[in-house]
C-alpha positions as MATLAB code, in Angstrom:
seq = 'MLKHELSKGEDRTKVSLSAHSLGKDLVVTIYNEGAHIGAMALGEWDKEHERASVSVVTRLGHKDDAIAQRAAYLICKAIKKPVCIIAGVHLEQISMEEIDEILQNADAVLGDVIRGWGRRTRRGAVL';
ca = [
     101.251  160.026  162.219;
     103.074  158.149  159.887;
     102.245  158.503  156.011;
     103.188  156.405  152.948;
     102.125  157.246  149.411;
     103.363  155.618  146.186;
     102.166  154.654  142.605;
     103.198  151.774  140.246;
     102.366  151.356  136.601;
     101.787  153.869  133.917;
      98.906  155.136  132.025;
      95.578  153.466  132.216;
      97.091  150.890  134.491;
      98.819  152.880  137.177;
      97.856  152.286  140.576;
      98.480  154.517  143.698;
      98.580  153.773  147.525;
      98.106  155.898  150.387;
      98.670  154.841  153.988;
      97.931  156.494  157.101;
      98.171  155.670  160.641;
      95.178  156.253  162.737;
      96.252  155.883  166.359;
      97.823  152.429  166.396;
      95.685  151.350  163.454;
      96.236  151.909  159.473;
      93.957  153.040  156.924;
      95.027  152.575  153.244;
      93.397  153.830  149.915;
      94.106  151.891  146.490;
      93.152  153.685  143.428;
      93.695  155.111  139.972;
      92.422  158.022  138.066;
      89.154  156.640  138.403;
      89.120  156.692  141.891;
      85.965  155.832  143.951;
      84.739  153.570  146.920;
      84.265  150.210  145.358;
      85.058  147.823  148.122;
      86.037  148.160  151.711;
      88.154  145.607  153.683;
      88.644  145.442  157.525;
      91.709  143.265  158.492;
      92.010  142.228  162.234;
      94.938  140.629  163.866;
      94.062  137.518  166.110;
      96.467  137.568  168.622;
      95.593  134.474  170.343;
      95.604  132.341  167.045;
      98.363  134.646  165.532;
      96.403  134.959  162.193;
      94.800  137.486  160.113;
      91.001  137.704  159.313;
      89.292  139.979  157.087;
      85.634  140.926  156.318;
      85.106  142.852  152.884;
      82.163  145.069  151.829;
      81.714  145.676  148.066;
      79.501  147.930  146.553;
      76.816  146.562  143.835;
      78.323  145.939  140.529;
      81.883  146.600  141.629;
      84.859  144.152  141.856;
      87.494  146.046  143.714;
      87.039  143.434  146.437;
      89.752  141.352  144.954;
      92.322  144.072  145.710;
      90.874  145.093  149.106;
      90.540  141.713  150.552;
      94.083  140.767  149.488;
      95.802  144.246  150.720;
      94.018  143.741  154.162;
      95.068  140.446  154.697;
      98.727  140.947  153.655;
      99.175  144.325  155.451;
      97.435  143.009  158.477;
      99.523  139.878  158.395;
     102.872  141.987  158.213;
     101.941  144.810  160.795;
      99.725  142.738  163.360;
      97.355  145.525  163.705;
      94.022  146.608  162.544;
      94.019  147.846  158.798;
      91.025  149.287  156.870;
      91.508  149.180  153.056;
      89.280  151.271  150.852;
      89.915  150.333  147.069;
      88.422  151.932  143.882;
      90.135  151.241  140.719;
      88.069  151.646  137.578;
      88.683  151.701  133.660;
      86.145  152.059  130.892;
      86.474  149.222  128.582;
      89.240  147.331  130.232;
      90.966  144.582  128.671;
      92.291  141.259  130.389;
      95.853  142.457  129.865;
      94.979  145.699  131.770;
      93.261  143.980  134.553;
      96.514  141.778  134.948;
      98.681  144.563  134.746;
      96.500  146.326  137.332;
      96.582  143.545  139.595;
     100.414  143.166  139.339;
     100.792  146.947  140.032;
      98.553  146.644  143.189;
     100.713  143.640  144.153;
     104.085  145.933  143.771;
     102.671  148.808  145.797;
     101.259  146.708  148.383;
     105.022  145.033  148.813;
     106.477  148.167  148.980;
     104.375  149.848  151.686;
     104.420  146.486  153.639;
     108.500  146.776  153.424;
     108.389  150.684  154.487;
     106.105  150.103  157.448;
     108.139  147.397  158.498;
     111.481  149.554  158.317;
     109.676  152.254  160.238;
     108.343  150.084  163.112;
     111.935  148.483  163.419;
     113.548  152.038  164.101;
     110.841  152.527  166.780;
     107.907  154.351  165.335;
     104.588  153.376  166.484;
     101.600  152.616  164.215;
];
């Protein structure tokens, strides 16, 4: 089982990511100190058309689908395997600046994990 964990940002806008292989598939959680299940996205690789497709389920009143959908699409497209994203980032009285920082930090951890998994699979590890 491959595992990758990392965080970006500081204080209220810190975003963490934990990725674990599940057989040949990948399960990823993206969260902060207010971790919860806000949205789930499933990315599926279509071998015939060489594209990623994503389905999203969002809990009532939550906005975590923006992070979950993007993560599922980008990771699935990169690794060409099924990926399940569970996203839960919560801040009380969040400002627009904090939202922007959280989204930037989420993109940063996504980039890092995609590069990390790419290096591992090129060395012969199996997802």
